[in-house]
C-alpha positions in Angstrom: -83.3 -46.1 -185.2 -80.9 -44.9 -187.8 -79.0 -41.7 -187.2 -79.2 -38.9 -189.7 -75.9 -38.3 -191.6 -75.4 -34.8 -190.1 -75.5 -36.1 -186.6 -72.3 -37.9 -187.0 -70.5 -34.8 -188.4 -69.0 -32.0 -186.3 -67.3 -28.7 -187.1 -64.6 -27.6 -184.7 -63.5 -24.0 -184.6 -61.1 -22.1 -182.3 -63.4 -19.4 -180.9 -67.0 -18.9 -179.8 -67.5 -16.2 -182.3 -66.6 -18.7 -185.1 -69.1 -21.2 -183.6 -71.9 -18.6 -184.0 -70.7 -17.8 -187.5 -70.6 -21.4 -188.6 -74.0 -22.2 -187.1 -75.5 -19.1 -188.9 -73.9 -20.1 -192.2 -75.1 -23.7 -192.1 -78.6 -22.5 -191.1 -78.8 -20.1 -194.0 -78.1 -23.1 -196.3 -80.8 -25.2 -194.7 -78.4 -27.4 -192.8 -79.5 -28.1 -189.2 -76.7 -27.2 -186.8 -76.5 -27.7 -183.1 -74.1 -25.6 -180.9 -72.0 -27.6 -178.4 -72.0 -25.8 -175.0 -70.5 -26.6 -171.6 -73.6 -28.7 -171.0 -73.3 -30.6 -174.3 -75.3 -30.2 -177.5 -78.3 -27.9 -177.4 -80.7 -30.4 -178.9 -79.2 -33.5 -180.4 -79.9 -33.0 -184.1 -77.8 -31.7 -187.0 -74.2 -31.0 -187.4 -72.5 -30.3 -184.1 -70.5 -27.1 -183.9 -68.2 -26.0 -181.1 -64.8 -24.9 -180.0 -61.9 -27.3 -179.7 -62.3 -27.5 -176.0 -65.9 -28.6 -176.2 -65.1 -31.7 -178.3 -62.7 -33.3 -175.8 -63.8 -36.9 -175.2 -66.5 -36.8 -178.0 -66.4 -39.0 -181.1 -67.8 -38.3 -184.6 -67.6 -40.1 -187.9 -66.4 -36.9 -189.5 -64.7 -33.9 -187.9 -64.2 -30.7 -189.9 -61.6 -28.3 -188.4 -62.2 -24.8 -189.6 -61.2 -21.2 -189.0 -57.6 -22.1 -188.0 -55.0 -19.4 -188.5 -51.7 -18.4 -186.9 -52.1 -17.1 -183.4 -55.4 -18.9 -182.9 -54.1 -22.5 -183.2 -51.9 -22.8 -181.3 -53.0 -19.8 -179.3 -50.4 -17.2 -178.9 -48.3 -18.2 -175.9 -47.1 -14.7 -175.3 -50.6 -13.3 -174.4 -51.7 -16.3 -172.4 -48.4 -16.8 -170.4 -48.4 -13.2 -169.5 -51.9 -13.4 -168.1 -51.2 -16.6 -166.3 -48.0 -15.2 -164.7 -49.9 -12.1 -163.5 -52.7 -14.0 -161.8 -50.9 -17.2 -160.6 -49.8 -17.2 -157.0 -46.0 -17.4 -156.4 -44.6 -20.9 -156.2 
């Protein structure tokens, strides 16, 4: 069985909010989009859309990286390091 062209295409974005935005925009244009969650794709059809962390270990013919801006990619180290240091147990 041949795969549909959209099923070999993915859109990778930095945040869950962007995932929802991309899925909505694709849907408004009549393009089937499937959100990638921690359990994998919800349904298997259409363009797969997810955060960068959801695509680890997955392969696609085409990968579109969208919504990237300073502070999101790479994530601001200042905010994340401060949080990690506050919650991490002493060494």
